[in-house]
matplotlib code that plots the C-alpha trace (Angstrom):
import matplotlib.pyplot as plt

x = [0.0, 1.2, 0.3, 3.9, 5.2, 2.6, 2.1, -1.3, -0.9, -0.1, -3.2, -5.4, -4.1, -4.8, -8.3, -8.9, -7.5, -9.7, -12.8, -12.0, -11.4, -14.7, -16.6, -15.0, -15.9, -19.5, -19.7, -18.5, -21.1, -23.8, -22.7, -22.6, -26.1, -27.3, -25.7, -27.3, -30.7, -30.1, -29.0, -32.2, -34.3, -32.7, -33.2, -36.8, -39.3, -37.5, -36.2, -32.4, -30.0, -27.6, -24.7, -26.6, -27.4, -23.8, -22.5, -25.1, -24.3, -20.5, -21.1, -23.3, -20.5, -17.9, -20.2, -20.9, -17.1, -16.4, -19.2, -18.0, -14.4, -15.5, -17.8, -14.8, -12.6, -15.3, -15.5, -11.7, -11.8, -14.5, -12.4, -9.4, -11.5, -12.7, -9.1, -8.3, -11.2, -10.0, -6.4, -5.2, -4.6, -1.2, -1.5, -2.4, -5.8, -4.1, -1.0, -1.0, 2.3, 3.0, 2.3, 5.0, 4.4, 5.4, 2.8, 0.1, 1.1, 0.9, -2.4, -4.1, -6.9, -4.5, -5.2, -2.6, 1.2, 2.6, 3.7, 0.1, -1.3, 1.2, 0.3, -3.4, -2.9, -0.9, -3.6, -6.2, -4.3, -3.8, -7.6, -8.4]
y = [0.0, 3.5, 4.8, 3.9, 6.3, 9.0, 10.5, 10.9, 14.7, 14.5, 12.4, 14.7, 17.7, 15.9, 15.2, 18.9, 19.8, 17.2, 18.4, 22.0, 21.0, 19.1, 22.1, 24.3, 21.9, 21.6, 25.4, 25.9, 23.4, 25.2, 28.6, 27.3, 25.9, 29.2, 31.0, 28.6, 29.3, 33.1, 32.7, 30.8, 33.3, 36.3, 34.7, 33.6, 34.9, 38.1, 38.6, 38.1, 39.0, 36.4, 37.9, 37.4, 33.8, 33.1, 34.6, 32.6, 29.3, 29.9, 30.5, 27.4, 25.3, 26.7, 26.0, 22.4, 21.8, 23.1, 21.0, 17.9, 18.4, 19.1, 16.1, 13.9, 15.5, 15.3, 11.5, 11.2, 13.5, 11.3, 8.2, 9.8, 10.5, 6.9, 5.7, 7.8, 6.1, 2.6, 3.3, 2.9, 6.6, 6.9, 3.5, 3.3, 2.0, 0.7, -1.3, -1.1, 0.8, 3.6, 7.1, 9.5, 12.0, 14.8, 13.8, 13.6, 17.1, 18.4, 16.6, 15.5, 13.7, 11.5, 7.8, 6.7, 6.9, 9.4, 6.6, 5.2, 8.6, 9.2, 5.8, 6.6, 10.0, 8.5, 5.9, 8.6, 10.7, 7.6, 6.9, 10.3]
z = [0.0, -0.8, 2.8, 3.8, 1.2, 1.5, 5.0, 6.5, 6.4, 2.7, 2.1, 4.2, 2.2, -1.1, 0.1, 0.8, -2.7, -4.4, -2.5, -3.5, -7.1, -7.1, -5.7, -8.4, -11.2, -10.0, -9.7, -13.2, -14.5, -12.6, -13.9, -17.5, -17.1, -15.7, -18.6, -21.1, -19.5, -19.8, -23.4, -24.2, -22.3, -24.0, -27.5, -26.8, -29.2, -30.2, -33.7, -33.8, -36.5, -37.8, -35.8, -32.6, -33.5, -34.4, -31.2, -29.2, -31.0, -30.5, -26.7, -26.5, -28.2, -25.7, -22.8, -24.0, -24.5, -21.0, -19.5, -21.2, -20.1, -16.5, -16.4, -17.3, -14.8, -12.1, -12.7, -12.2, -9.1, -7.6, -8.3, -6.6, -3.6, -3.5, -3.7, -0.7, 1.2, -0.1, 0.9, -2.7, -3.5, -5.3, -6.8, -10.5, -11.5, -14.7, -13.9, -10.1, -10.0, -7.6, -8.9, -8.0, -5.2, -7.5, -10.0, -7.3, -6.1, -9.6, -10.5, -7.3, -9.2, -11.3, -11.1, -13.6, -13.9, -16.4, -18.7, -18.8, -19.5, -22.3, -23.9, -23.6, -25.2, -28.1, -28.7, -28.6, -31.2, -33.4, -33.3, -34.7]

ax = plt.figure().add_subplot(projection="3d")
ax.plot(x, y, z, "-o")
ax.set_aspect("equal")
plt.show()
């Protein structure tokens, strides 16, 4: 178990960081949803010129992209919090290897080693 490498104070600090990050991601999603509602309400029924529509559609695309990205991140943050509860935080979900403390400090929600993430990103690029 990685608890021997990672002190309890480090794990507690990481939990706080993850909870703060989770709150931030949820807040961003809520704000984007509120903004979407406002855009819909503003556009409702009134004649709009094509410039207004283009701007509104561009904003909707940006909001959807942010929401999608944040939903994916929120899933990973929740998994990292679960790993803290399970006592497996700092151990890769992929290959079971130890994730470096430096990586955990840089990206507290990480659940994979840097090598695994690089392989995943290469495979994703190749699939495009």
